[in-house]
C-alpha positions as CSV (number, residue, x, y, z in Angstrom):
1,M,-7.3,94.8,-2.7
2,K,-4.1,93.3,-1.4
3,F,-3.8,91.1,1.7
4,S,-0.7,91.3,3.8
5,R,1.5,88.3,4.3
6,E,0.2,87.8,7.8
7,I,-3.5,87.6,6.6
8,K,-2.5,85.1,3.9
9,T,-0.7,83.0,6.4
10,A,-3.6,83.1,8.8
11,I,-6.1,82.0,6.1
12,L,-3.8,79.2,5.1
13,I,-3.5,78.0,8.6
14,I,-7.3,78.1,9.1
15,V,-7.8,76.1,5.9
16,C,-5.2,73.5,6.9
17,L,-6.8,73.2,10.4
18,G,-10.2,72.8,8.8
19,T,-8.9,70.1,6.4
20,F,-7.2,68.3,9.3
21,V,-10.3,68.3,11.5
22,F,-12.5,67.2,8.6
23,G,-10.0,64.4,7.6
24,F,-9.5,63.3,11.2
25,N,-13.2,63.0,11.8
26,Y,-13.7,61.3,8.5
27,L,-11.1,58.7,9.4
28,K,-12.7,58.2,12.8
29,G,-16.0,57.7,11.1
30,T,-17.6,60.9,12.4
31,S,-19.5,63.0,9.9
32,L,-19.5,66.8,10.4
33,F,-22.7,67.2,8.4
34,D,-24.9,64.3,9.4
35,N,-26.9,64.3,12.6
36,Q,-25.9,61.2,14.6
37,I,-26.4,59.9,18.1
38,E,-23.9,58.0,20.2
39,L,-24.8,54.6,21.6
40,H,-22.9,52.1,23.7
41,S,-22.6,48.4,24.3
42,I,-20.7,46.3,26.9
43,Y,-18.6,43.2,25.9
44,N,-16.4,40.7,27.6
45,D,-14.1,40.5,24.5
46,V,-14.2,42.8,21.5
47,E,-12.4,40.2,19.3
48,G,-10.0,42.7,17.8
49,L,-12.6,45.5,17.1
50,I,-10.9,48.9,16.6
51,P,-12.2,52.5,16.5
52,G,-13.4,53.5,13.0
53,A,-15.0,50.1,12.3
54,K,-18.3,50.1,10.5
55,V,-21.7,49.8,12.2
56,T,-24.2,48.1,9.8
57,I,-27.8,47.0,9.5
58,N,-28.1,44.1,7.1
59,G,-24.7,45.0,5.6
60,Y,-25.6,48.7,5.1
61,S,-23.3,51.1,6.9
62,I,-25.1,53.5,9.2
63,G,-22.3,54.6,11.5
64,K,-18.8,54.1,13.0
65,V,-17.2,52.8,16.2
66,T,-16.0,56.0,18.0
67,G,-14.3,54.6,21.1
68,I,-13.3,51.4,23.0
69,N,-12.6,51.7,26.7
70,F,-12.4,49.6,29.8
71,D,-15.4,50.3,32.0
72,E,-14.6,49.8,35.7
73,T,-18.3,49.9,36.5
74,Y,-19.0,46.7,34.6
75,D,-15.4,45.4,34.7
76,K,-15.8,44.9,31.0
77,I,-15.1,46.7,27.8
78,K,-17.4,49.5,26.7
79,V,-17.7,50.2,23.0
80,S,-19.1,53.5,21.8
81,F,-20.5,54.0,18.3
82,T,-22.6,56.4,16.4
83,V,-25.7,55.8,14.2
84,R,-27.9,58.1,12.1
85,E,-30.4,60.1,14.2
86,D,-33.2,59.4,11.8
87,L,-33.2,55.6,12.5
88,T,-36.0,54.6,14.9
89,F,-35.2,51.0,15.9
90,S,-35.8,49.8,19.5
91,S,-33.2,50.1,22.3
92,Q,-33.6,46.3,22.7
93,S,-31.8,45.8,19.4
94,I,-28.6,43.8,19.7
95,A,-25.1,45.1,18.8
96,Q,-23.3,42.0,17.5
97,I,-19.6,42.0,16.7
98,Y,-19.0,40.0,13.5
99,E,-16.3,39.4,10.9
100,P,-17.2,40.6,7.4
101,G,-14.4,38.8,5.8
102,L,-11.0,37.2,6.3
103,I,-9.0,40.4,6.1
104,A,-11.7,43.0,6.7
105,G,-11.3,43.1,10.4
106,K,-14.3,43.2,12.8
107,A,-17.5,45.3,12.6
108,I,-20.7,45.8,14.5
109,A,-24.0,44.6,13.1
110,L,-27.2,45.9,14.6
111,L,-29.9,43.2,14.9
112,T,-32.7,45.6,15.0
113,K,-36.0,45.2,16.9
114,Y,-38.9,47.7,16.8
115,D,-40.9,46.7,19.8
116,G,-40.2,48.8,22.9
117,D,-38.8,52.3,23.4
118,P,-36.9,53.8,20.4
119,I,-33.2,54.5,20.8
120,K,-31.9,57.8,22.2
121,K,-28.5,59.2,22.8
122,G,-26.4,57.3,25.4
123,D,-28.5,54.1,25.4
124,I,-26.6,50.9,26.1
125,L,-27.7,48.1,23.7
126,P,-27.5,44.4,24.5
127,S,-24.3,42.9,23.1
128,D,-23.3,39.7,21.3
129,V,-20.3,38.2,19.5
130,K,-20.7,36.1,16.4
131,P,-17.9,33.6,15.9
132,G,-15.8,34.4,12.9
133,L,-14.2,32.0,10.5
134,T,-11.1,31.7,12.6
135,E,-13.1,30.9,15.7
136,L,-15.1,28.3,13.8
137,V,-12.0,26.7,12.4
138,N,-10.4,26.7,15.9
139,Q,-13.6,25.0,17.3
140,Q,-13.4,22.3,14.7
141,I,-9.6,21.9,15.0
142,A,-9.6,21.6,18.8
143,P,-11.2,18.1,18.9
144,L,-9.0,17.0,16.0
145,Q,-6.0,18.4,17.9
146,D,-6.9,16.3,20.9
147,K,-7.2,13.2,18.7
148,I,-3.9,13.9,17.0
149,E,-2.2,14.3,20.4
150,G,-3.7,11.0,21.6
151,L,-2.6,9.3,18.4
152,L,0.9,10.7,18.8
153,S,1.0,9.5,22.4
154,S,-0.1,6.0,21.3
155,A,2.5,6.0,18.5
156,D,5.2,7.0,21.1
157,S,4.1,4.2,23.3
158,L,4.2,1.8,20.4
159,F,7.7,2.8,19.3
160,A,8.8,2.6,22.9
161,G,7.4,-1.0,23.1
162,V,9.0,-1.9,19.8
163,S,12.3,-0.5,21.0
164,N,12.1,-2.6,24.1
165,V,11.2,-5.8,22.1
166,L,14.0,-5.2,19.6
167,N,17.0,-5.9,21.8
168,Y,20.6,-5.8,20.6
169,E,20.5,-9.3,19.1
170,S,17.1,-8.7,17.4
171,Q,18.4,-5.4,15.9
172,N,21.5,-7.2,14.6
173,N,19.3,-9.9,13.1
174,L,17.2,-7.2,11.5
175,K,20.2,-5.5,10.1
176,L,21.5,-8.8,8.7
177,A,18.0,-9.5,7.1
178,L,18.0,-6.0,5.6
179,K,21.5,-6.5,4.3
180,G,20.5,-9.9,2.8
181,M,17.5,-8.2,1.1
182,T,19.8,-5.5,-0.3
183,E,22.1,-8.2,-1.7
184,S,19.2,-10.0,-3.2
185,V,18.0,-6.9,-4.9
186,E,21.5,-6.3,-6.3
187,N,21.6,-9.9,-7.6
188,I,18.2,-9.4,-9.3
189,N,19.5,-6.2,-10.8
190,S,22.6,-7.9,-12.0
191,L,20.6,-10.8,-13.4
192,S,18.3,-8.3,-15.2
193,R,21.3,-6.6,-16.8
194,S,22.7,-10.0,-17.9
195,M,19.4,-10.9,-19.4
196,S,19.3,-7.6,-21.2
197,I,22.8,-8.2,-22.6
198,L,21.8,-11.8,-23.6
199,I,18.6,-10.6,-25.3
200,N,20.4,-7.8,-27.2
201,S,23.2,-10.2,-28.4
202,N,20.7,-12.8,-29.6
203,E,18.1,-10.4,-30.9
204,R,18.3,-11.8,-34.5
205,S,18.0,-15.5,-33.3
206,L,15.1,-14.6,-31.1
207,S,13.4,-12.7,-33.9
208,S,13.9,-15.7,-36.2
209,T,12.6,-18.0,-33.4
210,F,9.5,-15.9,-32.8
211,G,9.0,-15.8,-36.6
212,N,9.0,-19.6,-36.8
213,I,6.7,-19.7,-33.9
214,E,4.3,-17.4,-35.7
215,I,4.5,-19.5,-38.8
216,T,3.8,-22.7,-36.8
217,S,0.9,-21.0,-35.1
218,K,-0.5,-20.0,-38.5
219,N,-0.1,-23.6,-39.7
220,L,-1.8,-24.9,-36.6
221,V,-4.7,-22.5,-37.3
222,K,-5.0,-23.8,-40.8
223,L,-4.9,-27.4,-39.6
224,T,-7.5,-26.6,-37.0
225,D,-9.7,-25.0,-39.7
226,S,-9.2,-28.1,-42.0
227,L,-10.1,-30.5,-39.1
228,S,-13.1,-28.4,-38.3
229,K,-14.3,-28.8,-41.9
230,L,-14.0,-32.6,-41.8
231,E,-17.3,-34.5,-41.5
232,F,-16.6,-36.3,-38.3
233,G,-20.2,-37.2,-38.0
234,T,-20.2,-39.3,-41.2
235,T,-16.8,-40.8,-40.3
236,F,-18.0,-41.9,-36.8
237,E,-21.2,-43.3,-38.4
238,N,-19.1,-45.4,-40.8
239,I,-16.9,-46.6,-38.0
240,E,-19.9,-47.5,-36.0
241,S,-21.4,-49.3,-38.9
242,A,-18.2,-51.3,-39.5
243,S,-18.1,-52.1,-35.9
244,G,-21.6,-53.4,-36.1
245,N,-20.8,-55.6,-39.1
246,L,-17.7,-56.9,-37.4
247,K,-19.9,-57.8,-34.4
248,N,-22.3,-59.7,-36.7
249,I,-19.4,-61.6,-38.3
250,L,-18.0,-62.6,-35.0
251,S,-21.5,-63.6,-33.8
252,T,-21.9,-65.7,-36.9
253,L,-18.5,-67.4,-36.5
254,E,-19.3,-68.0,-32.8
255,K,-22.7,-69.7,-33.7
256,G,-21.0,-71.9,-36.4
257,D,-23.1,-70.6,-39.3
258,G,-21.4,-70.6,-42.7
259,T,-18.2,-72.3,-43.9
260,A,-15.9,-70.3,-41.7
261,G,-18.2,-70.8,-38.7
262,K,-18.3,-74.6,-39.2
263,L,-14.5,-74.6,-39.8
264,I,-14.0,-72.9,-36.4
265,N,-16.7,-74.7,-34.4
266,D,-17.1,-78.2,-36.1
267,D,-14.5,-80.6,-34.6
268,Q,-15.2,-83.4,-37.1
269,L,-14.5,-81.1,-40.0
270,Y,-11.3,-80.0,-38.3
271,T,-10.3,-83.7,-37.8
272,E,-11.1,-84.6,-41.5
273,L,-9.1,-81.5,-42.7
274,L,-6.3,-82.5,-40.4
275,K,-6.3,-86.1,-41.8
276,S,-6.5,-84.8,-45.4
277,S,-3.6,-82.5,-44.6
278,E,-1.6,-85.4,-43.2
279,A,-2.4,-87.6,-46.2
280,L,-1.4,-84.8,-48.6
281,E,1.8,-84.3,-46.7
282,A,2.5,-88.1,-46.9
283,L,1.7,-88.0,-50.6
284,L,4.1,-85.2,-51.2
285,T,6.8,-86.8,-49.2
286,D,6.4,-90.1,-51.2
287,L,6.4,-88.1,-54.5
288,K,9.7,-86.5,-53.5
289,E,11.3,-89.8,-52.6
290,Y,9.9,-91.9,-55.5
291,P,9.0,-89.6,-58.4
292,K,9.2,-92.4,-61.0
293,K,6.4,-94.1,-59.3
294,Y,4.1,-91.4,-60.3
295,V,5.8,-90.0,-63.5
296,H,6.6,-92.5,-66.4
297,F,8.8,-90.9,-69.0
298,S,11.0,-92.7,-71.6
299,I,12.7,-91.5,-74.8
300,F,11.9,-94.8,-76.5
301,G,8.4,-95.2,-75.1
302,K,9.4,-98.2,-73.0
303,K,7.9,-98.4,-69.6
304,D,10.0,-99.0,-66.6
305,K,8.1,-101.7,-64.8
306,S,10.6,-101.9,-62.0
307,T,9.0,-101.3,-58.7
308,P,11.0,-99.6,-56.0
309,K,11.5,-101.4,-52.9
310,K,10.0,-100.1,-49.8
Protein backbone atom coordinates (compact mmCIF):
# COMPACT_ATOMS: atom_id res chain seq x y z
CA MET A 1 0.00 0.00 0.00
CA LYS A 2 1.47 3.23 -1.11
CA PHE A 3 0.80 6.63 0.47
CA SER A 4 0.72 9.72 -1.60
CA ARG A 5 3.14 12.51 -1.02
CA GLU A 6 0.43 14.63 0.56
CA ILE A 7 -0.40 11.96 3.17
CA LYS A 8 3.26 11.50 4.06
CA THR A 9 3.64 15.24 4.44
CA ALA A 10 0.56 15.43 6.66
CA ILE A 11 1.79 12.59 8.86
CA LEU A 12 5.19 14.28 9.20
CA ILE A 13 3.55 17.57 10.13
CA ILE A 14 1.36 15.87 12.77
CA VAL A 15 4.37 14.10 14.29
CA CYS A 16 6.34 17.35 14.37
CA LEU A 17 3.45 19.19 16.00
CA GLY A 18 3.06 16.45 18.60
CA THR A 19 6.75 16.49 19.35
CA PHE A 20 6.71 20.28 19.62
CA VAL A 21 3.71 20.27 21.98
CA PHE A 22 5.23 17.54 24.12
CA GLY A 23 8.61 19.26 24.26
CA PHE A 24 7.08 22.66 24.98
CA ASN A 25 5.00 21.30 27.84
CA TYR A 26 7.97 19.35 29.16
CA LEU A 27 10.09 22.48 29.21
CA LYS A 28 7.28 24.32 30.96
CA GLY A 29 7.08 21.57 33.51
CA THR A 30 3.66 20.35 32.46
CA SER A 31 3.26 16.63 32.08
CA LEU A 32 0.79 15.36 29.48
CA PHE A 33 0.37 12.02 31.21
CA ASP A 34 0.28 12.82 34.93
CA ASN A 35 -2.87 14.16 36.57
CA GLN A 36 -2.01 17.49 38.17
CA ILE A 37 -3.88 20.34 39.76
CA GLU A 38 -3.00 24.02 39.60
CA LEU A 39 -2.49 26.07 42.74
CA HIS A 40 -1.63 29.70 43.32
CA SER A 41 0.20 31.90 45.80
CA ILE A 42 0.58 35.69 46.18
CA TYR A 43 3.99 37.38 46.76
CA ASN A 44 5.29 40.90 47.19
CA ASP A 45 8.55 39.90 45.48
CA VAL A 46 9.28 36.65 43.63
CA GLU A 47 13.07 37.04 44.08
CA GLY A 48 13.84 36.11 40.46
CA LEU A 49 11.51 33.09 40.26
CA ILE A 50 10.78 32.07 36.64
CA PRO A 51 8.24 29.76 34.96
CA GLY A 52 9.43 26.17 34.85
CA ALA A 53 11.04 26.37 38.29
CA LYS A 54 10.64 23.30 40.47
CA VAL A 55 8.03 22.82 43.17
CA THR A 56 9.36 20.51 45.90
CA ILE A 57 8.44 18.88 49.16
CA ASN A 58 11.51 18.19 51.32
CA GLY A 59 13.66 18.52 48.18
CA TYR A 60 11.56 16.08 46.13
CA SER A 61 10.12 17.54 42.91
CA ILE A 62 6.32 17.30 42.68
CA GLY A 63 5.52 19.99 40.13
CA LYS A 64 6.52 23.08 38.19
CA VAL A 65 5.84 26.80 38.17
CA THR A 66 3.45 27.45 35.26
CA GLY A 67 2.93 31.19 35.35
CA ILE A 68 3.92 34.45 37.03
CA ASN A 69 1.58 37.41 36.60
CA PHE A 70 0.79 40.71 38.26
CA ASP A 71 -2.56 40.46 40.01
CA GLU A 72 -4.34 43.81 40.10
CA THR A 73 -6.78 42.50 42.69
CA TYR A 74 -4.06 42.03 45.28
CA ASP A 75 -1.65 44.59 43.75
CA LYS A 76 0.94 41.87 44.09
CA ILE A 77 2.49 39.10 42.03
CA LYS A 78 0.51 35.91 41.54
CA VAL A 79 2.44 32.70 40.99
CA SER A 80 0.69 29.67 39.52
CA PHE A 81 2.17 26.17 39.87
CA THR A 82 1.07 22.58 39.46
CA VAL A 83 1.39 19.66 41.87
CA ARG A 84 0.44 16.02 41.61
CA GLU A 85 -3.26 15.34 42.14
CA ASP A 86 -2.65 12.35 44.43
CA LEU A 87 -1.08 14.54 47.14
CA THR A 88 -3.44 15.27 50.04
CA PHE A 89 -1.77 17.98 52.10
CA SER A 90 -3.78 20.87 53.59
CA SER A 91 -4.60 24.13 51.85
CA GLN A 92 -2.92 25.83 54.87
CA SER A 93 0.46 24.61 53.62
CA ILE A 94 2.95 27.39 52.85
CA ALA A 95 4.47 27.95 49.40
CA GLN A 96 7.96 29.26 50.24
CA ILE A 97 10.34 30.63 47.61
CA TYR A 98 13.91 29.52 48.35
CA GLU A 99 17.30 29.26 46.69
CA PRO A 100 18.48 25.64 46.18
CA GLY A 101 22.03 26.71 45.32
CA LEU A 102 24.23 29.56 44.18
CA ILE A 103 23.52 29.04 40.46
CA ALA A 104 20.35 26.92 40.56
CA GLY A 105 17.98 29.88 40.57
CA LYS A 106 14.84 30.04 42.69
CA ALA A 107 12.29 27.32 43.43
CA ILE A 108 9.16 26.78 45.55
CA ALA A 109 9.20 24.53 48.59
CA LEU A 110 5.85 23.43 50.01
CA LEU A 111 5.90 23.44 53.80
CA THR A 112 3.10 20.92 54.09
CA LYS A 113 0.43 20.81 56.77
CA TYR A 114 -2.24 18.14 57.11
CA ASP A 115 -4.75 19.78 59.44
CA GLY A 116 -7.66 21.49 57.68
CA ASP A 117 -9.23 21.04 54.27
CA PRO A 118 -7.16 19.23 51.64
CA ILE A 119 -6.02 21.13 48.59
CA LYS A 120 -8.18 21.45 45.52
CA LYS A 121 -7.70 23.01 42.13
CA GLY A 122 -7.40 26.80 42.21
CA ASP A 123 -6.55 27.13 45.93
CA ILE A 124 -4.37 30.06 46.96
CA LEU A 125 -1.74 28.92 49.45
CA PRO A 126 -0.05 31.18 52.03
CA SER A 127 3.30 32.47 50.78
CA ASP A 128 6.72 33.06 52.24
CA VAL A 129 10.21 33.95 50.98
CA LYS A 130 13.30 32.37 52.53
CA PRO A 131 16.37 34.60 52.32
CA GLY A 132 19.00 33.12 50.03
CA LEU A 133 22.74 33.20 50.42
CA THR A 134 22.97 36.48 48.57
CA GLU A 135 20.36 38.10 50.83
CA LEU A 136 22.10 36.78 53.96
CA VAL A 137 25.43 38.11 52.76
CA ASN A 138 23.84 41.47 52.00
CA GLN A 139 22.30 41.54 55.48
CA GLN A 140 25.71 40.90 57.02
CA ILE A 141 27.52 43.32 54.73
CA ALA A 142 25.10 46.20 55.26
CA PRO A 143 26.24 46.97 58.87
CA LEU A 144 29.84 46.45 57.83
CA GLN A 145 29.35 48.82 54.92
CA ASP A 146 28.01 51.46 57.29
CA LYS A 147 31.05 51.02 59.53
CA ILE A 148 33.41 51.25 56.56
CA GLU A 149 31.70 54.41 55.37
CA GLY A 150 32.00 55.89 58.85
CA LEU A 151 35.67 54.89 58.98
CA LEU A 152 36.33 56.45 55.58
CA SER A 153 34.59 59.61 56.71
CA SER A 154 36.76 59.73 59.85
CA ALA A 155 39.89 59.09 57.78
CA ASP A 156 38.90 61.87 55.41
CA SER A 157 38.45 64.24 58.35
CA LEU A 158 41.80 63.14 59.77
CA PHE A 159 43.62 63.73 56.50
CA ALA A 160 41.92 67.11 56.18
CA GLY A 161 43.10 68.01 59.69
CA VAL A 162 46.64 66.81 58.95
CA SER A 163 46.62 68.82 55.74
CA ASN A 164 45.61 71.92 57.68
CA VAL A 165 48.28 71.34 60.34
CA LEU A 166 51.02 70.72 57.82
CA ASN A 167 51.36 74.21 56.37
CA TYR A 168 53.86 75.15 53.70
CA GLU A 169 56.75 75.52 56.14
CA SER A 170 55.98 72.24 57.89
CA GLN A 171 55.75 70.46 54.55
CA ASN A 172 59.15 71.84 53.55
CA ASN A 173 60.62 70.73 56.87
CA LEU A 174 59.14 67.29 56.37
CA LYS A 175 60.60 67.12 52.87
CA LEU A 176 64.02 68.14 54.23
CA ALA A 177 63.75 65.51 56.97
CA LEU A 178 62.85 62.84 54.44
CA LYS A 179 65.72 63.98 52.23
CA GLY A 180 68.10 63.75 55.20
CA MET A 181 66.83 60.26 55.99
CA THR A 182 67.40 59.27 52.36
CA GLU A 183 70.97 60.59 52.48
CA SER A 184 71.58 58.75 55.76
CA VAL A 185 70.36 55.51 54.22
CA GLU A 186 72.66 56.10 51.22
CA ASN A 187 75.60 56.74 53.56
CA ILE A 188 74.82 53.55 55.46
CA ASN A 189 74.71 51.63 52.18
CA SER A 190 78.04 53.18 51.13
CA LEU A 191 79.58 52.30 54.51
CA SER A 192 78.26 48.76 54.16
CA ARG A 193 79.84 48.44 50.73
CA SER A 194 83.14 49.80 52.07
CA MET A 195 83.05 47.34 54.94
CA SER A 196 82.39 44.51 52.52
CA ILE A 197 85.37 45.56 50.38
CA LEU A 198 87.58 45.89 53.49
CA ILE A 199 86.54 42.48 54.78
CA ASN A 200 87.10 40.85 51.39
CA SER A 201 90.54 42.44 50.99
CA ASN A 202 91.63 41.37 54.50
CA GLU A 203 89.96 38.01 54.52
CA ARG A 204 93.21 36.10 55.10
CA SER A 205 94.29 38.38 57.97
CA LEU A 206 90.89 38.13 59.57
CA SER A 207 90.92 34.37 59.19
CA SER A 208 94.35 34.23 60.83
CA THR A 209 93.17 36.55 63.63
CA PHE A 210 90.09 34.47 64.27
CA GLY A 211 92.29 31.37 64.25
CA ASN A 212 94.57 32.90 66.90
CA ILE A 213 91.52 33.89 68.92
CA GLU A 214 90.28 30.33 68.72
CA ILE A 215 93.68 28.98 69.87
CA THR A 216 93.77 31.50 72.73
CA SER A 217 90.27 30.49 73.71
CA LYS A 218 91.30 26.84 73.78
CA ASN A 219 94.34 27.71 75.96
CA LEU A 220 92.10 29.66 78.31
CA VAL A 221 89.84 26.65 78.54
CA LYS A 222 92.82 24.44 79.38
CA LEU A 223 94.04 26.96 81.96
CA THR A 224 90.59 27.10 83.48
CA ASP A 225 90.50 23.32 83.64
CA SER A 226 93.92 23.28 85.30
CA LEU A 227 92.88 25.90 87.83
CA SER A 228 89.72 23.98 88.56
CA LYS A 229 91.82 20.91 89.36
CA LEU A 230 93.99 22.76 91.90
CA GLU A 231 93.23 22.08 95.56
CA PHE A 232 92.44 25.64 96.55
CA GLY A 233 90.94 24.39 99.80
CA THR A 234 94.26 22.94 100.99
CA THR A 235 96.17 26.02 99.78
CA PHE A 236 93.86 28.38 101.64
CA GLU A 237 94.15 26.18 104.76
CA ASN A 238 97.98 26.39 104.57
CA ILE A 239 97.82 30.16 104.10
CA GLU A 240 95.44 30.44 107.04
CA SER A 241 97.75 28.26 109.17
CA ALA A 242 100.81 30.34 108.22
CA SER A 243 98.89 33.50 109.03
CA GLY A 244 98.04 32.05 112.46
CA ASN A 245 101.67 31.17 113.11
CA LEU A 246 102.75 34.67 112.08
CA LYS A 247 100.19 36.12 114.48
CA ASN A 248 101.58 33.93 117.29
CA ILE A 249 105.15 35.04 116.52
CA LEU A 250 104.16 38.69 116.50
CA SER A 251 102.24 38.19 119.75
CA THR A 252 105.30 36.56 121.33
CA LEU A 253 107.56 39.39 120.16
CA GLU A 254 105.09 41.94 121.47
CA LYS A 255 104.98 40.23 124.91
CA GLY A 256 108.79 40.11 125.11
CA ASP A 257 109.02 36.36 125.35
CA GLY A 258 112.15 34.73 123.97
CA THR A 259 115.45 36.23 122.82
CA ALA A 260 113.94 38.19 119.95
CA GLY A 261 111.13 39.47 122.18
CA LYS A 262 113.56 40.61 124.84
CA LEU A 263 115.78 42.15 122.21
CA ILE A 264 112.84 44.19 120.93
CA ASN A 265 111.16 45.05 124.24
CA ASP A 266 114.05 45.16 126.84
CA ASP A 267 115.60 48.64 126.79
CA GLN A 268 118.49 47.63 129.13
CA LEU A 269 119.53 44.84 126.80
CA TYR A 270 119.34 47.24 123.91
CA THR A 271 121.53 49.73 125.83
CA GLU A 272 124.11 47.07 126.69
CA LEU A 273 124.20 45.85 123.11
CA LEU A 274 124.63 49.45 122.01
CA LYS A 275 127.52 49.93 124.45
CA SER A 276 129.11 46.68 123.35
CA SER A 277 128.74 47.76 119.75
CA GLU A 278 130.39 51.10 120.52
CA ALA A 279 133.21 49.39 122.43
CA LEU A 280 133.76 46.96 119.58
CA GLU A 281 133.76 49.83 117.10
CA ALA A 282 136.37 51.67 119.24
CA LEU A 283 138.46 48.52 119.46
CA LEU A 284 138.41 48.06 115.73
CA THR A 285 139.30 51.68 115.18
CA ASP A 286 142.25 51.40 117.59
CA LEU A 287 143.31 48.15 115.94
CA LYS A 288 143.40 49.86 112.57
CA GLU A 289 145.43 52.80 113.88
CA TYR A 290 147.87 50.84 116.08
CA PRO A 291 148.04 47.30 114.89
CA LYS A 292 151.50 46.73 116.50
CA LYS A 293 149.92 47.25 119.83
CA TYR A 294 147.99 44.08 119.43
CA VAL A 295 150.16 42.05 117.02
CA HIS A 296 153.90 41.43 117.93
CA PHE A 297 155.86 39.94 115.08
CA SER A 298 159.66 39.95 114.59
CA ILE A 299 161.97 38.02 112.34
CA PHE A 300 164.60 37.77 115.08
CA GLY A 301 162.18 37.12 117.84
CA LYS A 302 162.88 40.51 119.45
CA LYS A 303 159.97 42.24 120.98
CA ASP A 304 159.34 45.84 120.18
CA LYS A 305 158.67 47.36 123.56
CA SER A 306 158.13 50.78 122.23
CA THR A 307 154.80 52.13 123.13
CA PRO A 308 153.00 54.36 120.73
CA LYS A 309 152.16 57.76 121.92
CA LYS A 310 148.62 58.63 122.33
